[in-house]
C-alpha positions, 0 to 999 in steps of 0.5 A: 007213553012207553019210553024208548032208549038207546044203550050207547055202550054195551058189552053184552057179548062178554062171557058174563052173559054167556048163560043168559044173553038172550034173556038179557036182550029180552029184558032190555027190550022189555024196558024200552032199551031196544037198541044197543051199541056194542064197542069192540075191545080186541080180536077176542071180542070180535066173533062174540060181538059179530055173532050178537049183531047177526042174531039181533040185527034190529037191536045190536049195532057194532063198533070197531076198535082196539081198546087201550088196555089191549095195547098193554104188554101185547107184542101184537098190538100193531097186528090188532090195529091192522085187523081193525083197519081191515074190518073197517075197510071190509066189514063182516057184519054190516055197517059199524056205527063208530070207531071204538072202543078206543082211547087212553087208560094209564090206570093199570100201567104207565109203561105203554103210554107211547103205544097207547097214544100211537094206537089212539091217534091212528084210530082217530085218523081211521074214523076221519078216513071212514067218516065215522064217530069215535067212542072214547075210553079215558082212565087216569089219563084226562090231561093227555086226552085233552091234548090229543083231542085238541091236536085234531081240532078243526078236522071234523072229529066227532063222537062220545067221551064214554063214561065221562068222569072228569070235571066241568072244565074238561067238558068245556074244553073237549066240546070246543074241539068237535062234535062231541057228546058225553056218555053218562052211566050208572056212576051218576046214581051213586050216592054223593057222586061228583058226576051229578054236578057235571051232568047239571052243567052239561045240556041234554043235547050233549048227553048220551045214556049208557050202561058199560054192562057188565061194569058200572052197575047203577043203584039199586042194583050196585054190586051186581052185574050190570046190563042194558035193561038198567038204562031207565035208572040212569035216565031217571037219575039225570031227570032228577038232577036236571029237574025235567021229566024222564020222558024229556031225557029219554026223547033227547038222548035217543035223538042225540044217539040217533044223530051221532051213530045211526043216521 
């Protein structure tokens, strides 16, 4: 049978695809990746993201949020946050499937921790107000992330930890805080990736497939631009790790994504 997948984290609207975006969509659909969830970054990403969703309404589904690195060194970050709130109240492009991409990222700088925390917590509150899941980015901030999420325990928070990269203990702590899934991308295909051991411990019912394209390209294309058409390589690797068929991984992760984002 032909497999169907959902890329739960695709930045196909980014400038890296300006020369061949329509072809990249066609390649994804031909590979069975017929639905792409598109997380926002900041106001510079909004129009390209919206335009993709208008052009491919059957394939592209928007999120709305402010990325943590767009808070850094940005005197207008609260205005950006207000714009997120405005769009969630009155979407220009149909229903948003999540509040995202939001989170914490202290990799590039430690100077904006308080601002990032404020923006993140505010957007979780927005997700609860609008009954939407969250798509959470975390880099060099796992301890802080766990503390924030635990602060929302019992309030109905739900969503995905995009590009999950921490250990089994973090997975176990986070899953106790709400209805959470864990996004797995190209890193799982890297040789000697420690993520393989974590994926082995996470039930298929809690996993999602994602590319984060144009970043985090899977083997055998590592070093090149990533794209949504490469989802089957991630699916295949997860199937190998778990000792199940690619069909089982494709069906279950698609079911998971539909339940969380598209129902």
